[in-house]
C-alpha positions as CSV (number, residue, x, y, z in Angstrom):
1,M,-47.3,-56.4,32.4
2,A,-45.9,-56.4,28.8
3,E,-42.9,-58.5,28.0
4,C,-39.7,-56.8,29.0
5,T,-37.6,-55.4,26.1
6,H,-34.8,-54.3,28.4
7,D,-35.1,-50.8,27.1
8,C,-35.8,-49.1,30.4
9,G,-35.7,-45.6,28.8
10,S,-38.9,-46.2,26.9
11,C,-40.7,-48.1,29.6
12,S,-43.2,-46.8,32.2
13,Q,-43.5,-50.0,34.3
14,D,-42.5,-50.0,37.9
15,C,-39.7,-52.6,37.6
16,S,-37.3,-53.6,40.3
17,K,-34.7,-54.4,37.7
18,R,-33.8,-50.8,37.2
19,D,-32.8,-47.6,39.0
20,L,-32.9,-44.8,36.5
21,Q,-32.6,-41.8,38.8
22,V,-29.5,-39.8,38.2
23,T,-27.7,-37.9,40.9
24,L,-26.7,-34.3,41.3
25,R,-23.0,-33.5,41.1
26,A,-21.1,-33.0,44.3
27,G,-21.6,-29.5,45.6
28,S,-25.1,-29.1,44.1
29,S,-28.2,-28.9,46.2
30,V,-31.9,-29.0,45.1
31,K,-34.5,-29.6,47.8
32,K,-37.7,-29.9,45.8
33,V,-38.4,-30.5,42.1
34,I,-41.7,-29.6,40.4
35,G,-42.6,-30.5,36.8
36,I,-44.8,-28.2,34.8
37,V,-46.6,-30.3,32.2
38,S,-49.4,-30.4,29.7
39,G,-50.8,-32.9,27.2
40,K,-50.5,-30.5,24.4
41,G,-48.5,-27.4,23.3
42,G,-49.5,-23.8,23.3
43,V,-51.1,-23.6,26.7
44,G,-48.4,-21.6,28.4
45,K,-46.2,-24.0,30.3
46,S,-43.2,-21.8,30.0
47,L,-45.1,-18.7,31.2
48,V,-46.5,-20.6,34.2
49,T,-43.0,-22.0,35.0
50,S,-41.4,-18.5,34.8
51,L,-44.1,-16.9,36.9
52,L,-44.0,-19.5,39.6
53,A,-40.2,-19.4,39.8
54,A,-40.4,-15.6,40.1
55,R,-43.2,-15.7,42.7
56,V,-41.5,-18.2,45.1
57,N,-38.3,-16.3,44.7
58,K,-40.1,-13.1,45.8
59,D,-41.5,-15.1,48.8
60,G,-37.9,-15.6,50.0
61,F,-37.1,-19.0,48.5
62,R,-34.2,-19.8,46.2
63,S,-35.7,-20.9,42.8
64,A,-34.3,-22.4,39.6
65,I,-35.6,-23.5,36.2
66,L,-34.4,-26.5,34.3
67,D,-35.7,-25.8,30.7
68,A,-36.4,-29.4,29.4
69,D,-38.0,-28.1,26.2
70,I,-34.7,-28.6,24.3
71,T,-35.9,-27.9,20.8
72,G,-38.2,-24.9,21.7
73,P,-36.7,-23.1,24.7
74,S,-38.3,-19.8,25.6
75,I,-37.3,-19.3,29.2
76,P,-34.1,-17.2,28.5
77,E,-36.0,-14.6,26.6
78,S,-38.7,-14.2,29.3
79,F,-36.0,-13.3,31.8
80,G,-34.0,-11.1,29.5
81,V,-30.9,-13.4,29.4
82,G,-31.2,-14.7,25.8
83,E,-27.8,-13.4,24.9
84,E,-26.1,-15.1,27.9
85,R,-24.1,-18.3,27.5
86,A,-23.4,-20.9,30.2
87,T,-19.9,-20.9,31.6
88,A,-17.7,-23.8,32.5
89,L,-16.8,-24.4,36.2
90,E,-13.0,-23.7,36.3
91,G,-11.0,-26.9,36.4
92,E,-14.0,-29.2,36.3
93,D,-16.3,-30.8,33.8
94,A,-19.4,-28.9,34.8
95,L,-21.4,-25.8,34.0
96,N,-22.6,-22.8,36.0
97,P,-26.3,-21.9,35.5
98,V,-27.1,-18.4,34.2
99,V,-28.5,-16.3,37.0
100,T,-31.2,-13.6,36.6
101,D,-31.2,-10.2,38.2
102,S,-33.3,-11.5,41.2
103,G,-31.1,-14.6,41.6
104,I,-33.1,-17.3,39.8
105,Q,-30.8,-20.0,38.4
106,L,-31.5,-21.1,34.8
107,M,-30.3,-23.7,32.5
108,S,-31.6,-23.9,28.9
109,M,-30.3,-25.3,25.6
110,N,-30.1,-21.7,24.2
111,F,-27.2,-21.0,26.7
112,L,-25.1,-23.7,24.9
113,L,-25.8,-22.6,21.3
114,Q,-23.5,-20.3,19.3
115,N,-26.6,-18.4,18.2
116,E,-29.9,-18.6,20.0
117,T,-31.8,-19.1,16.7
118,D,-29.7,-22.2,15.8
119,P,-32.1,-25.2,15.5
120,V,-31.5,-28.3,17.6
121,I,-32.0,-31.2,15.2
122,W,-31.7,-34.2,17.5
123,R,-33.5,-37.4,17.9
124,G,-35.4,-38.2,21.1
125,P,-32.8,-40.2,23.0
126,V,-30.1,-37.5,22.5
127,I,-32.6,-34.8,23.7
128,A,-33.5,-36.9,26.7
129,G,-29.7,-37.3,27.5
130,A,-29.3,-33.5,27.4
131,V,-32.0,-33.1,30.0
132,K,-30.3,-35.5,32.3
133,Q,-27.0,-33.7,31.9
134,F,-28.8,-30.4,32.9
135,W,-29.4,-32.1,36.2
136,T,-26.1,-33.9,36.7
137,D,-23.6,-31.5,35.1
138,V,-24.8,-28.1,36.3
139,V,-23.8,-26.6,39.6
140,W,-27.2,-25.9,41.2
141,K,-26.5,-23.8,44.3
142,D,-28.7,-24.1,47.4
143,V,-32.0,-24.4,45.4
144,D,-35.2,-24.6,47.4
145,F,-37.5,-25.2,44.4
146,M,-36.5,-26.3,40.9
147,F,-39.2,-25.9,38.2
148,V,-38.8,-28.2,35.2
149,D,-40.4,-26.7,32.1
150,M,-41.5,-29.8,30.1
151,P,-42.1,-30.0,26.3
152,P,-45.7,-30.9,25.4
153,G,-47.1,-34.4,25.4
154,T,-46.0,-37.6,27.0
155,G,-42.9,-38.6,24.9
156,D,-39.2,-39.2,25.6
157,V,-38.4,-36.1,27.6
158,P,-41.3,-36.2,30.1
159,L,-40.7,-39.9,30.5
160,T,-37.0,-39.2,31.1
161,V,-37.7,-36.5,33.7
162,F,-40.2,-38.6,35.6
163,Q,-37.9,-41.6,35.7
164,S,-34.5,-39.8,36.2
165,L,-35.2,-36.8,38.4
166,P,-36.7,-36.9,42.0
167,I,-39.9,-35.2,41.0
168,D,-41.9,-34.1,44.1
169,G,-45.0,-33.2,42.2
170,I,-46.4,-31.8,38.9
171,I,-48.6,-28.9,38.0
172,V,-50.8,-29.4,34.9
173,V,-51.3,-26.4,32.7
174,S,-54.4,-26.2,30.6
175,S,-56.5,-23.6,28.7
176,P,-60.3,-23.1,28.7
177,Q,-60.9,-24.7,25.3
178,Q,-63.0,-27.8,24.6
179,L,-59.9,-30.0,24.3
180,V,-59.0,-29.3,27.9
181,R,-60.2,-32.6,29.2
182,V,-58.0,-34.5,26.8
183,I,-55.1,-32.2,27.7
184,V,-55.5,-32.8,31.4
185,E,-56.3,-36.5,31.2
186,K,-53.2,-37.3,29.2
187,A,-50.9,-35.5,31.7
188,V,-52.8,-36.9,34.8
189,N,-52.8,-40.5,33.4
190,M,-49.0,-40.4,32.8
191,A,-48.3,-39.0,36.2
192,N,-50.5,-41.7,37.8
193,M,-48.7,-44.4,35.8
194,M,-45.3,-43.1,37.0
195,N,-46.5,-42.6,40.6
196,I,-45.9,-38.8,40.5
197,P,-48.0,-36.6,42.8
198,I,-50.3,-34.1,41.1
199,L,-50.3,-30.8,42.9
200,G,-53.1,-29.3,40.8
201,I,-54.2,-27.5,37.6
202,V,-53.4,-24.0,36.5
203,E,-55.7,-22.7,33.8
204,N,-53.9,-20.2,31.5
205,M,-55.7,-17.6,29.2
206,S,-58.7,-18.1,31.5
207,Y,-60.3,-14.7,30.7
208,V,-59.7,-11.1,29.6
209,K,-60.7,-8.3,32.1
210,C,-62.3,-5.3,30.5
211,P,-60.0,-2.3,31.3
212,D,-63.0,0.0,31.6
213,C,-65.6,-1.9,33.6
214,G,-63.6,-4.8,35.0
215,K,-65.9,-7.4,33.5
216,E,-64.3,-10.8,32.9
217,I,-64.7,-11.9,29.3
218,T,-64.3,-15.6,28.5
219,V,-62.8,-15.4,25.0
220,F,-62.7,-19.2,24.6
221,G,-66.1,-19.8,26.1
222,K,-67.2,-20.9,29.5
223,S,-64.5,-23.0,31.2
224,N,-65.3,-26.4,32.6
225,I,-62.0,-26.7,34.5
226,D,-63.8,-27.1,37.9
227,Q,-65.7,-30.1,36.8
228,I,-62.7,-31.7,35.2
229,A,-60.6,-31.1,38.2
230,K,-63.3,-32.6,40.4
231,S,-63.5,-35.7,38.2
232,F,-59.7,-36.3,38.8
233,N,-59.9,-35.2,42.4
234,I,-57.2,-32.5,42.0
235,P,-57.5,-28.8,42.9
236,V,-57.6,-25.8,40.5
237,L,-54.6,-23.7,41.8
238,A,-55.0,-20.7,39.5
239,R,-56.9,-19.1,36.7
240,I,-54.5,-16.7,34.9
241,P,-56.0,-14.0,32.8
242,M,-54.8,-12.8,29.4
243,Q,-53.5,-9.3,29.9
244,E,-51.3,-6.9,27.9
245,E,-49.0,-6.3,30.9
246,T,-48.0,-9.9,31.0
247,S,-47.3,-10.0,27.2
248,R,-45.3,-6.8,27.4
249,A,-43.2,-8.0,30.3
250,V,-42.4,-11.3,28.7
251,D,-41.4,-9.6,25.4
252,A,-39.2,-7.2,27.3
253,G,-37.5,-10.0,29.2
254,D,-38.9,-8.5,32.4
255,I,-41.1,-11.3,33.7
256,E,-39.6,-11.0,37.2
257,S,-41.3,-7.6,37.6
258,L,-44.8,-9.1,37.2
259,D,-47.1,-9.6,40.2
260,I,-49.9,-12.1,39.3
261,P,-52.1,-12.3,42.4
262,E,-54.0,-15.2,40.9
263,L,-50.9,-17.4,41.4
264,K,-50.9,-17.0,45.1
265,E,-52.5,-20.4,45.9
266,A,-50.3,-22.2,43.4
267,A,-47.2,-20.7,44.9
268,E,-48.3,-21.6,48.4
269,T,-49.0,-25.2,47.4
270,V,-45.5,-25.5,46.1
271,E,-44.0,-23.8,49.2
272,K,-45.7,-26.2,51.5
273,L,-43.7,-29.1,50.0
274,L,-40.7,-27.9,52.1
275,K,-42.7,-28.5,55.3
276,K,-43.4,-32.1,54.5
């Protein structure tokens, strides 16, 4: 073990000298927390987060999203609530989450900005502190599954989430490009170092289905996600196709209307966590 610098916030070692987990405020309830992660940006973590939250909600569970991508939040627009602002709990130092049409609870940095296009120009520790406050200072009401939409990489925010929140498991999002092994390996290695269970991999942009003949066209070339998943001994939970319907629904803020059958196994894997 490296020499202790007493800076627990930047350390991944399992040290008995610290207890960094933060607690929910009184009156909040979250049963299971799932992190959606990737070793790089641009693979569709926010899309997978939104689709999974909507799917388990349709299955009869109460879902929520904590948008930990503080400087690049996209969750509000996907649900059509980009103009909404978080409200204070009357008489208390706490915030109510924004609630979507189907009842999904959301907290994102955009709900706290005067204008949704205002940039958040903060250093890492301040951003990490905001993520912890989304957990401690928001009134989460009877949530069965909270999905945490992580920023890319393995920096301050993922480290803060892994150390501070009671993560029950992560889902790694990848794409079928040649860099996929590096993408997956970074996320898997970090999770293993932090003793966080890995539920599986979701491959986004896996293929395009021809609207005329139904043939699956692999735009990025043949995927090797099965071999990669096998090498890490984790399952492939879904292969999500690129389709106009998805893009159109996200742009319209109507992601809750989508039915992505390819996500069935991923949703079932998450839902089984309540039975453990």
